[in-house]
C-alpha positions in Angstrom: 0.0 0.0 0.0 2.9 2.4 0.7 3.8 2.4 -3.0 0.2 3.2 -3.9 0.2 6.1 -1.4 3.5 7.4 -2.8 1.9 7.2 -6.3 -1.2 8.9 -5.0 0.8 11.8 -3.6 2.7 12.3 -6.9 -0.5 12.1 -8.9 -2.3 14.6 -6.6 0.5 17.1 -7.3 -0.3 16.9 -11.1 -4.0 16.4 -11.4 -7.3 15.7 -9.7 -7.9 12.2 -8.2 -11.1 10.5 -7.1 -10.3 9.4 -3.6 -12.5 7.0 -1.6 -11.9 7.0 2.2 -13.5 6.3 5.5 -14.5 9.4 7.5 -13.1 9.1 11.0 -15.9 11.3 12.4 -18.9 9.5 11.0 -17.5 6.2 9.9 -19.1 6.7 6.5 -17.3 5.9 3.2 -16.8 9.1 1.2 -15.6 9.7 -2.3 -14.2 13.1 -3.2 -12.3 14.8 -6.0 -9.0 15.7 -4.4 -5.8 17.4 -5.5 -2.7 19.3 -4.2 -2.1 21.0 -7.5 -2.4 24.8 -7.0 -4.0 25.0 -10.5 -7.1 23.4 -9.0 -7.2 24.8 -5.5 -8.7 28.1 -6.7 -6.0 30.1 -5.0 -6.4 28.5 -1.6 -3.0 27.9 -0.1 -2.4 24.8 1.9 -1.8 27.1 4.9 -5.5 27.6 4.9 -5.7 24.4 7.0 -6.3 25.2 10.6 -4.1 22.4 11.9 -0.3 22.7 12.1 0.8 20.8 9.0 4.0 19.6 10.7 1.9 17.4 13.1 0.0 15.4 10.5 1.9 12.1 10.6 0.4 9.3 8.5 -2.0 11.8 6.8 -2.2 13.2 3.3 -3.3 16.8 3.0 -5.6 17.2 0.0 -7.9 19.9 -1.4 -11.5 18.9 -1.9 -12.3 20.4 -5.3 -16.1 20.3 -4.9 -16.3 21.8 -1.3 -13.2 24.0 -1.8 -11.5 23.1 1.4 -8.4 21.3 2.6 -8.7 17.9 4.4 -6.1 15.8 6.2 -6.9 12.2 5.4 -5.3 9.4 7.4 -3.4 7.1 5.1 -4.9 4.0 6.6 -8.5 5.2 5.8 -7.9 5.5 2.1 -9.8 2.6 0.5 -9.3 3.3 -3.2 -8.3 6.1 -5.6 -8.0 6.8 -9.3 -6.8 9.7 -11.4 -9.3 11.6 -13.4 
């Protein structure tokens, strides 16, 4: 899975990916269009995240294109992803 996560991180830097993950708060499975590419973040810098990004071990910080906000997704909750 680590290789897949490394590939996901590299792909998020270039384009939008459809990421399916389990929400820790609700336990629901969610599928969102995510990216880290500034071209798709509508000018919202990663620093818009409220949390100190240096403390997000085992998480991937991604921008939700539809809801226009940053999420920190725990790596072990990612169920599936594909590039769009």
